[in-house]
C-alpha positions in Angstrom: 36.4 -13.8 -3.2 33.2 -12.2 -4.6 31.0 -10.3 -2.2 27.2 -10.1 -2.8 26.2 -7.7 -0.1 25.1 -5.1 -2.6 23.6 -7.5 -5.2 20.0 -6.3 -5.8 19.1 -9.8 -6.7 19.9 -11.0 -3.2 16.6 -9.6 -2.0 14.4 -9.6 -5.1 15.1 -13.2 -5.9 13.5 -14.2 -2.6 10.1 -13.2 -3.9 10.0 -15.8 -6.7 7.0 -18.1 -6.4 5.3 -16.1 -3.6 1.7 -15.1 -3.8 0.5 -11.5 -2.9 -3.0 -10.2 -2.3 -3.1 -6.5 -3.2 -6.1 -4.4 -2.4 -7.1 -1.7 -4.8 -4.9 -3.4 -7.5 -6.7 -2.1 -10.5 -5.1 1.3 -10.9 -2.4 3.8 -9.9 0.0 2.5 -7.2 -1.9 -0.8 -6.8 -1.5 -1.6 -10.4 2.2 -0.6 -10.4 2.8 -2.9 -7.4 1.0 -5.8 -9.1 3.1 -5.5 -12.2 6.4 -4.9 -10.5 5.9 -7.9 -8.2 4.8 -10.1 -11.1 8.1 -9.2 -12.8 9.8 -10.6 -9.7 8.0 -13.8 -10.1 5.2 -13.2 -7.6 1.7 -14.5 -8.3 -1.0 -11.8 -7.8 -4.4 -11.9 -6.3 -5.9 -8.6 -7.4 -8.6 -7.0 -5.4 -11.0 -4.2 -6.2 -14.6 -3.2 -6.1 -17.1 -4.7 -8.5 -17.7 -1.2 -9.9 -14.1 -1.2 -11.4 -14.0 -4.9 -12.3 -12.8 -4.1 -15.8 -9.7 -2.4 -14.4 -9.0 -5.5 -12.2 -9.3 -7.7 -15.3 -6.8 -5.6 -17.1 -4.2 -5.7 -14.4 -4.6 -9.5 -14.2 -4.0 -9.7 -17.9 -0.8 -7.5 -17.5 0.4 -9.8 -14.7 -0.1 -12.8 -16.9 1.9 -11.1 -19.6 4.8 -10.9 -17.1 4.7 -14.7 -16.8 3.0 -14.8 -13.4 -0.4 -16.2 -12.5 -3.2 -13.9 -11.4 -6.7 -14.1 -9.8 -9.2 -11.5 -9.0 -11.3 -11.0 -5.9 -14.1 -8.4 -5.6 -15.2 -6.7 -2.4 -16.4 -3.3 -1.3 -14.2 -2.1 1.6 -17.1 0.2 2.6 -19.0 -2.9 3.5 -17.3 -4.7 6.5 -19.5 -7.8 5.9 -17.5 -8.4 2.7 -14.0 -8.4 4.4 -14.1 -12.1 5.4 -15.2 -13.1 1.9 -12.2 -11.2 0.5 -9.7 -13.1 2.5 -11.5 -16.4 2.0 -11.8 -15.8 -1.7 -8.1 -15.0 -2.1 -6.9 -18.1 -0.3 -9.5 -20.3 -2.1 -8.4 -18.9 -5.5 -4.6 -19.1 -5.1 -4.4 -21.9 -2.6 -2.2 -19.9 -0.3 -1.2 -16.2 0.2 2.2 -15.2 1.5 2.0 -11.4 1.2 -0.8 -8.9 2.0 -0.5 -5.4 0.6 -3.1 -3.0 2.0 -3.1 -0.4 -0.7 -6.8 0.5 -1.2 -8.0 3.8 0.3 -10.4 6.6 -0.1 -9.2 10.3 -0.2 -11.8 12.9 0.6 -11.2 16.5 1.4 -12.6 18.3 4.4 -11.4 20.4 7.3 -12.0 20.1 11.0 -14.7 22.8 11.0 -16.9 20.7 8.7 -15.8 17.2 9.9 -18.7 14.9 10.9 -18.6 11.6 12.6 -20.0 9.9 9.5 -17.1 11.4 7.4 -14.5 10.3 9.9 -15.9 6.8 10.2 -16.2 6.3 6.5 -12.5 7.0 5.9 -11.3 5.2 9.1 -13.3 2.1 8.0 -11.7 1.9 4.6 -8.3 3.3 5.3 -7.6 1.8 8.8 -10.1 -0.8 9.9 -10.2 -2.8 6.7 -6.4 -3.1 6.5 -6.3 -4.1 10.2 -9.1 -6.7 9.8 -7.5 -8.2 6.7 -4.1 -8.2 8.4 -5.4 -10.0 11.4 -7.2 -12.6 9.3 -4.2 -13.1 7.2 -1.9 -13.5 10.2 -4.2 -16.2 11.5 -4.0 -18.2 8.3 -0.3 -18.2 7.6 2.7 -19.8 9.2 5.0 -17.1 7.8 4.1 -14.0 5.9 4.6 -10.3 5.2 2.2 -7.4 5.4 2.8 -4.0 3.7 0.6 -1.0 4.4 0.4 2.0 2.1 0.3 5.3 4.1 1.0 8.9 3.0 3.8 11.3 3.7 1.1 13.6 5.2 1.2 11.5 8.4 4.5 13.4 9.3 2.5 16.7 9.5 -0.8 18.1 10.5 -2.4 19.1 7.2 -6.0 20.0 8.1 -7.5 20.2 4.6 -8.0 16.4 4.6 -8.7 15.9 8.3 -10.5 12.6 8.3 -8.2 11.1 5.7 -5.1 12.2 7.7 -6.5 10.8 10.9 -7.3 7.5 9.2 -3.7 7.2 7.8 -2.2 8.1 11.2 -4.2 5.3 12.7 -2.9 2.9 10.1 0.6 4.0 10.9 0.1 3.2 14.5 -1.5 -0.1 13.6 1.6 -0.9 11.6 3.7 -0.8 14.7 1.2 -2.5 16.9 0.6 -5.4 14.4 4.4 -5.8 13.9 4.6 -6.6 17.6 1.4 -8.6 17.8 2.1 -10.8 14.8 5.9 -11.4 15.3 7.8 -13.6 14.8 5.7 -15.3 12.1 4.6 -12.2 10.2 6.5 -9.0 9.5 4.5 -5.7 9.1 5.9 -2.6 7.4 4.6 0.4 5.6 5.5 2.8 2.8 4.5 6.5 3.0 4.5 7.9 -0.6 4.7 11.6 -1.4 4.6 13.2 -4.8 4.2 10.1 -6.9 1.1 10.5 -9.0 -1.1 13.5 -9.4 -4.6 13.4 -7.9 -7.5 12.5 -10.2 -8.3 15.5 -12.3 -4.8 17.0 -12.1 -2.0 16.8 -14.6 1.8 16.3 -14.4 2.3 20.1 -13.8 0.8 19.5 -10.3 3.7 17.2 -9.4 6.2 19.6 -10.9 4.9 22.3 -8.6 5.2 20.1 -5.6 8.7 19.1 -6.5 10.0 22.6 -6.2 9.3 22.5 -2.5 11.0 19.2 -1.8 14.5 18.7 -0.5 15.4 16.6 -3.5 13.7 19.1 -5.9 12.0 16.3 -8.0 9.0 14.1 -7.8 8.9 10.4 -7.9 7.0 7.8 -9.8 5.3 4.4 -9.2 8.6 2.6 -9.8 10.0 4.3 -6.6 7.1 2.7 -4.6 7.7 -0.6 -6.3 11.4 -0.6 -5.5 10.6 0.1 -1.8 8.1 -2.7 -1.8 10.5 -5.2 -3.3 13.0 -4.3 -0.5 10.6 -4.5 2.4 9.0 -7.8 1.1 12.4 -9.3 0.3 14.1 -8.7 3.6 13.5 -11.0 6.6 15.0 -8.7 9.3 12.9 -5.5 9.1 9.5 -5.0 10.8 7.5 -2.2 12.2 9.1 0.4 9.9 7.6 3.2 7.8 9.7 4.0 4.8 9.0 7.5 3.4 9.3 7.6 -0.3 8.6 11.3 -0.7 11.7 13.2 -1.8 12.3 14.3 1.8 9.0 16.0 2.4 8.6 14.4 5.8 11.8 16.2 6.9 10.3 19.7 6.5 9.2 21.6 9.6 5.6 22.3 10.1 6.0 25.9 9.1 7.1 24.8 5.7 4.4 22.1 5.3 1.9 23.0 2.6 -1.3 21.2 1.7 -0.9 18.9 -1.3 
């Protein structure tokens, strides 16, 4: 008798024909997720700001090259009045949406000594409130669905050089758990916490090589590692409220070993 418990197609095949709305889909991890899911047969609604509409058009073209359909929706997550139009536009364009991936975020440096309420609220609004608002509206519209939030391995520590950003991502981590309970059993809610995957804008590959030396696995990852984690979490029907760290083990380090990155 043939056993299929370890067959990778057992999970990935479940995504065929689904439709996913991905925020911040035009570049970096958002783009990688869009293409990886398109290769699994998922139709993609790609969101981004109007200022980067050309990037959104390009990722839609790449999705189409994978044999999947794509649509774009434009909204500025710094403007809460546009959130409702984002969800409405996605459902109107695709007909239905089965998966919501809250990927878009802003990443601004700043320590506690310089933190202002305006700085904090700006990052909380984009990185936590927008994902929550979109998740709540999504859950109200679907009979069954899946939500995936993108966090950051920094939530396991207390790095103070990006205080407002870290607080916003910790809030989203807590919202992941709360929403998993609130939206069950119809909607599952999970999260991925990436580590050394892509260098920040303005830094090269050597930045990741330097970080890798301090990781338990002694190597950095890549966008495909995040895509693989997403395919698993979106393909399984018996996991909810989980944060999957894709970080080479960085979250395991004690606070004394935690270095800003």
